[in-house]
C-alpha positions in Angstrom: 78.3 148.2 96.5 77.4 146.1 99.5 78.9 142.9 98.0 82.7 142.9 98.6 83.2 139.9 96.3 82.2 142.0 93.3 84.4 144.9 94.2 88.1 145.5 93.4 90.3 148.5 94.1 93.4 148.2 91.8 94.5 151.8 92.1 93.3 152.8 95.5 90.9 155.3 94.1 87.8 153.6 95.3 85.6 150.6 94.5 84.8 149.6 90.9 82.2 147.3 89.6 83.9 144.2 88.4 82.1 143.9 85.1 82.4 146.0 81.9 81.8 145.9 78.1 84.5 144.0 76.2 85.0 143.4 72.4 85.8 139.8 71.8 86.0 137.3 68.9 82.2 136.9 68.9 81.4 140.6 69.3 80.7 143.0 72.2 79.7 141.3 75.5 79.4 142.2 79.2 82.4 140.6 80.9 81.9 140.0 84.7 85.7 139.9 85.2 86.8 143.0 83.3 87.4 146.4 84.9 90.3 147.7 82.8 92.5 146.8 79.9 94.7 144.9 82.3 91.9 142.6 83.5 90.6 141.9 79.9 91.2 138.5 78.4 94.1 138.1 75.9 93.1 139.1 72.4 90.1 141.1 73.6 89.6 144.9 73.8 88.3 146.7 76.9 85.4 149.1 76.1 84.4 150.4 79.6 81.3 150.4 81.7 79.5 153.3 80.0 76.9 153.3 77.2 77.3 153.4 73.5 76.1 152.0 70.2 77.6 149.7 67.6 76.5 147.6 64.6 76.2 143.9 65.2 78.0 142.2 62.3 75.9 139.0 62.8 72.5 140.7 62.6 73.1 144.0 60.8 71.2 145.7 63.6 72.5 148.6 65.8 72.9 147.6 69.4 72.5 150.3 72.1 74.7 149.2 75.0 73.8 150.4 78.5 75.8 150.8 81.6 73.8 148.2 83.5 75.0 145.4 81.2 72.0 145.3 79.0 71.6 146.3 75.4 68.8 147.1 73.0 68.9 146.1 69.3 67.3 148.4 66.8 67.1 148.9 63.0 69.2 151.7 61.5 67.1 154.6 60.3 68.4 155.6 56.9 67.7 159.0 55.4 64.8 159.1 52.9 65.9 158.9 49.3 63.8 159.8 46.3 64.7 158.0 43.1 63.4 159.1 39.7 64.1 157.5 36.4 63.2 158.0 32.7 63.3 155.1 30.3 65.6 155.5 27.3 64.1 154.0 24.2 67.2 154.1 22.1 67.5 157.8 21.2 69.4 160.7 22.6 70.2 164.3 21.6 72.7 163.2 19.0 70.0 161.2 17.3 67.7 164.2 17.3 70.5 166.3 15.8 71.2 163.8 13.2 67.5 163.6 12.1 67.2 167.4 12.1 70.3 167.8 9.9 68.9 165.1 7.6 65.7 167.1 7.2 67.7 170.2 6.5 69.7 168.4 3.9 66.6 167.0 2.1 65.0 170.5 2.2 68.0 171.9 0.5 67.9 169.1 -2.1 64.3 169.8 -2.7 65.0 173.5 -3.2 67.8 172.6 -5.5 65.5 170.4 -7.6 62.9 173.2 -7.7 65.6 175.7 -9.0 66.8 173.3 -11.6 66.1 169.7 -12.2 68.2 167.9 -14.8 66.1 164.7 -14.6 62.8 166.6 -15.1 64.1 169.2 -17.4 62.6 172.1 -15.4 63.9 175.3 -14.0 62.6 178.4 -12.4 60.9 180.7 -14.9 60.4 177.9 -17.4 57.0 177.7 -19.0 54.4 180.1 -20.5 53.7 181.8 -17.2 57.2 183.4 -17.0 57.7 183.9 -13.2 59.1 187.1 -11.7 62.4 185.2 -11.2 62.6 184.7 -15.0 61.8 188.4 -15.7 64.6 189.8 -13.5 67.3 187.3 -14.6 66.8 186.8 -18.3 69.7 188.1 -20.5 69.7 189.7 -23.9 68.4 186.6 -25.7 65.4 186.6 -23.4 65.6 182.9 -22.6 68.8 181.4 -21.2 69.5 183.8 -18.3 67.0 182.3 -16.0 68.1 178.8 -16.8 71.8 179.5 -16.2 71.2 181.2 -12.9 68.8 178.6 -11.8 71.4 175.9 -12.6 74.1 177.7 -10.7 71.8 178.3 -7.7 70.7 174.7 -7.8 74.2 173.4 -7.8 75.2 175.5 -4.7 72.0 174.6 -2.8 72.5 170.9 -3.5 76.2 171.0 -2.4 75.0 172.6 0.9 72.4 169.9 1.3 75.0 167.2 0.7 77.2 168.7 3.4 74.3 168.6 5.9 73.5 165.0 4.8 77.1 163.9 5.3 77.2 165.5 8.8 73.9 163.7 9.7 75.4 160.4 8.6 78.6 161.1 10.5 76.7 161.7 13.7 74.6 158.6 13.3 77.8 156.6 12.7 79.5 158.1 15.8 76.5 157.2 17.9 76.4 153.7 16.6 80.1 153.1 17.2 79.9 154.6 20.7 76.9 152.4 21.6 78.7 149.3 20.2 81.8 150.1 22.3 79.8 150.5 25.5 77.3 147.6 25.1 79.0 145.2 22.7 77.9 144.2 19.2 75.6 141.3 20.2 74.0 143.2 23.1 72.8 146.0 20.9 70.3 143.6 19.1 69.6 143.0 15.5 67.0 145.8 15.3 69.7 148.5 16.1 72.0 147.1 13.4 69.3 147.0 10.8 68.2 150.6 11.8 71.7 151.9 11.3 72.1 150.1 8.0 68.8 151.6 6.7 69.8 155.0 8.0 73.1 154.9 6.0 71.4 153.4 2.9 68.6 156.0 2.8 71.0 158.8 3.4 73.1 157.8 0.4 70.0 157.3 -1.7 68.9 160.8 -0.8 72.2 162.2 -2.0 72.5 160.2 -5.2 68.9 159.1 -6.1 67.5 162.3 -7.5 63.9 163.3 -6.8 62.8 159.8 -5.7 65.8 159.5 -3.3 65.1 162.9 -1.9 61.4 162.1 -1.3 62.2 158.8 0.5 65.1 160.3 2.5 62.9 163.2 3.6 60.2 160.8 4.8 62.7 158.7 6.7 64.3 161.6 8.5 60.9 163.0 9.4 59.9 159.7 10.9 63.1 159.4 12.8 62.6 162.8 14.3 58.9 162.2 15.1 59.7 158.9 17.0 62.1 160.8 19.3 59.4 163.2 20.5 58.2 163.0 24.1 54.7 162.4 22.9 55.6 159.4 20.9 57.7 157.9 23.7 54.9 158.4 26.2 52.5 156.7 23.8 54.9 153.8 23.3 55.3 153.4 27.0 51.5 153.4 27.5 51.1 150.7 24.9 53.8 148.5 26.6 52.0 149.1 29.9 48.8 147.6 28.6 50.4 144.4 27.3 
């Protein structure tokens, strides 16, 4: 305040320091000739003589500007963020549902074959032992009642099994199409396409292949369900980690 060269009094309100913060083309700087918007260079913005903070576009740091014309750069402190992730190995809840329905379908088919098997020529109550089922269902001729009832029950059970099998295949198909739409055919990989083809083939064989088809389809669905368990996925990740 003892240097009259550095003092101006544009409004008669008293002396002002003839240097303030200004925003120019190269950023914020201390302009020795700026004391108000009117004394700021053309195209620049008057910020004042106080203190404040702003991000420096050139460095990405935060500059703390002080009223004495100095500034202190510092790194921005971001809030702590915790990120957790779980690896997806190709399965989801729809896949589990599909495999579960497949097991139900095969179980129903097995029950149907036990009740009456055309290919094996067997039915409940057939044989010298004469099961309780035979005793309570035989008719007046003492022979055909059990066979007829077993045949009818088998037909109903197998129809129910086929409905479950068809639902399982429909879910697998919907998952496959959805995955193909989101990822693209080539990005899915040959393994995924082969797996889907086998799934459909085994499902059809389980419906149409009689006892051998039921046995193979049951094993396939059981394996599908087992590979989606948390224990199996943890084991597979541990194997990959040791490679």
